[in-house]
N, C-alpha and C positions, 0 to 999 in steps of 0.2 A: 524552377527546381534549384535546390542548393548546389552550389559549385564547391569543389574540394578546396579551393582557395579561400572559401568563406567558413572554413571549419570552426565550429564553436569551441570555446575553451572550457565550458562546464557542461557535462553530460549527466542527465538524471534518468534513472531507470527504475520503472516498476518491475516487480518480480513475476508473480503468477500471471500467466497469460501474456507475458512480455519477454523477460529474460529467460524464464524457465520453460522447458519444453513440456510435452504432454505427460512425461514421467516425473515432473517437478524437479528436473535436473538442469544444471548448466552444461550445455554441450561443449565439447572441446573447441569447436569453432567460435562459440560465444566467448569462452575464456580467452582464446587467442586474440580476438578482436578487441576486447576491453583492455587487455594487457598492452596491445599496440597503441591504443588511445593514450594510455598513461605514459608510455615510452616517449610519446611526442609532446609531453608536457601538459596534457589536458587534465582537468579535475573530474573525478567520477563521484557520483552520489547515488546511493540506493534509496528509493522512496517506496515504501511498501506498507500494506496493512498488517503485515506479520509483526510479531513481537521481536524485539532485538535479539533475544536468546534463540529465536527460531531461525535467524539468518547467519549466525556466527560460522556455521560450517561452510556456507556459500562464500562468505567473506574470506575465509581461509583459502578456499579454492582459487579465489581471485588475487591472492597474494597479500591480503590485508591492506591496512592503510586507507580505507575508503570510508568517508563520512556517510552517516545513515539517518534517514527519516523513517521511523517505525511507528506502528499503531496508527497509521494514517496521519502522523504529525504530532501525536501526543508525547512522543519521546524523540529527542534529537541527540545524536552522538557524533563526536569528531572521529577522525581516522584512527585514533588510538583507542577508541571504544569508551572515551570519557563522556559522561553525560553533560550536555549543554543545557538542555531544558526538558522538563516533563510537566504534564498537566493532567490532573485527575478530574473525573466527573464528580459533581456534588452527589452526596449520598441520597439526597431527595430524588434524584433521577432514577436511581436503582429502584426506589419504592414505587415509582410509577411504571417504568419500562418493563421490569421483570415480571410482575403479575400479569400485565397485558400480554406479554409474550407467551406466558404459560397458558393463559386462556385461549390463545390462538393455536396452541399445539405445536409451536415451533421449538427448535432446540435453543436453549439459553447458554450463552458463553460470555465470559468476561476475561480480559487480560488485566492482571495486576502488575506491580513492579517486577515480579519474578515468576509468575505462574499463569497458566491457562486453566480456568475453572469452568466446570459445567455442572448442571444439576441432574442430567441424565446422560448415560453413555450414547455415543453415536459413532459407530465404527467407521462409517463411510467418510467421516471428516479426518480420519487419521492418515490416510494415504498420502496426502500432500505434505506430511511432516516426517515421513520415513527417513529422508536424508538428514534432517536436523535432529531427529530423536526428541523433539519438543512436543510432548503429549499432555493431554489434559488430566486434571485431577477432579474427581466428582465430590461435590459437597452439597448439603441440603440447601434448598432455595432460601430458607430463613437466614442462613449464613451468608449467602450471596447478597442479600438485601443490605447487610451491614459491612460489606467488604469494599473498600475504595478501589475503583477501577479506572484504568487508562482508557479503556473502551469496552462497550458491550456489543456483542454480536448476536444476531438472530439468524439461524440457518433453517431454511425450509423452502417450500414452493413459492415461486414469485408472486402468484396471485394472492396468497395468504400474507406474504410479507408486505405487499402493497396496501392491503387492508390494515395491517398492523401499523404501518407508517402513518396512515390517516388517523388511526386511533391515538397514536402517540402524540401527534401534533395537536390534536384536539384536547388532550388531557394534560399536556405539559404546562407547568407554571414557571419553569426556568428555561432560558434558551439553550439549545444544544445544536450540534451539527450532525444531521442524519444523512447517510449516503449509502448507495449500493456499490459494493466492490465488484460484484457480479450479480447475476439475477437471483442467486440462491443465498446471498449474504446481505443483510441490512445491518449497518454498523452505526453506532452512536458514539460520538466523541464530544469533548467539551466545546463550548461556543468558540468560534474563531480558530478552531483547530482543523487544519487540513494540510495536505502535502504542499500546497502552494504557499500557505502562510509559514509553514516550517522551513521551506526553502529560503524565503526572505530572511528569516532569522539566522539560518545557517550561513548564507553567503555574507551576511553582515558580520557574524562572529568570526568566520575564517577568512574574511576579506577575499572571497572568491568573485570572479567576474560573472555578472548575470547578463550583461549585454552579449548578444549573439549566442545565447545558451540554447540547449536542446534537451527535450524530455520525451521519453518513449512510454506509452501506456495503453491500456485497453479497457479501463473501467471508469465508472462515474466518480470514483474516488480520486481520479486523475484530472478532473475538470479544472480545479483551482490551480493545479500544477501546470496544465497546458496554458492557462491564462497568465501565468507568471513568467514563463520562458519566452524566448524569441521564436524558437522553432519547435512547435508541438509535432510529434510524430505519432499518429494513431495506428495501432496494429490492425491488420486485415481481419483478425478474429474478434475485434471489438463489435459491440452491438451497432445496429444501423442508427439507433437514436444518438449514440455518441458521435458517430461519423457525421450525422446531420448537424450536430451542435458545432462541429469544427469542419465545415465544408472546404476550407482553404488549407487545412493542415496537410502536412506531408504524410505519406502512407508507407508502412513497412509490411512485408509479407507476414503471414501467420507465425505465431511463436513455434508451432510444430515444424516449421520449415526454417528455423534459425533466422527469423525475420529481422531481428535487431542486427545480427552480425552481417547478414546480406546487405542491409541498408548501409551500414557503416563502410563496408568494403566498396560499395558502389558509389557512395556520395561523399565520404569523409576521408577514408584511409587511402 
């Protein structure tokens, strides 16, 4: 188990299912713990599948000045909110993925530089964005086909998404990165785009220490991140498959129990 004297100097946090509670909020205890980390000279990084515009309210709650990896690594910003890197999917990917998703009957979403776009409304998806007020705009599928995207998201039942993933991999003519952020979200990013790859870019750009680093997460979009840091910490609410993939990783209590803050106070602060 990690000793407090071994405290890492760079901490990376996923948001949904990790930092955020069941109401998609930062609890007062979580805010306090992260502020104490920074007061001790540590570097904080947010690494999320959310859009950068979708997390600005949370960054403000944390006092700002935090570097971010958003859209699962398609965009990277420094602590002042300045763009370090962005990567778009080739339009040829839209032409393959979106029709397949429509045929499967799942909800089609895409993140552009400034918007969240959908082809049909889905009210159940909006709850997670009440805090940020970052909501989708509906456009025709034909327009989505010709719109450059940072990432494409499919929302639906896991069994259907698994079938869709198989169909996508069989139909693709260009390489991309496909991952499940949770069982209801299948996400497509450009090739070699992941939270882990983005972290390598970020620490090089900002000259942050990666040795003895720590990352908290709960989804398969955190796999590359866990493989990049020294100390991966898997949330108890993560799937059993993810836990089995990292059997020696540290464990934190569920996000609904302020698991990140509890871990930090027990092992780091």
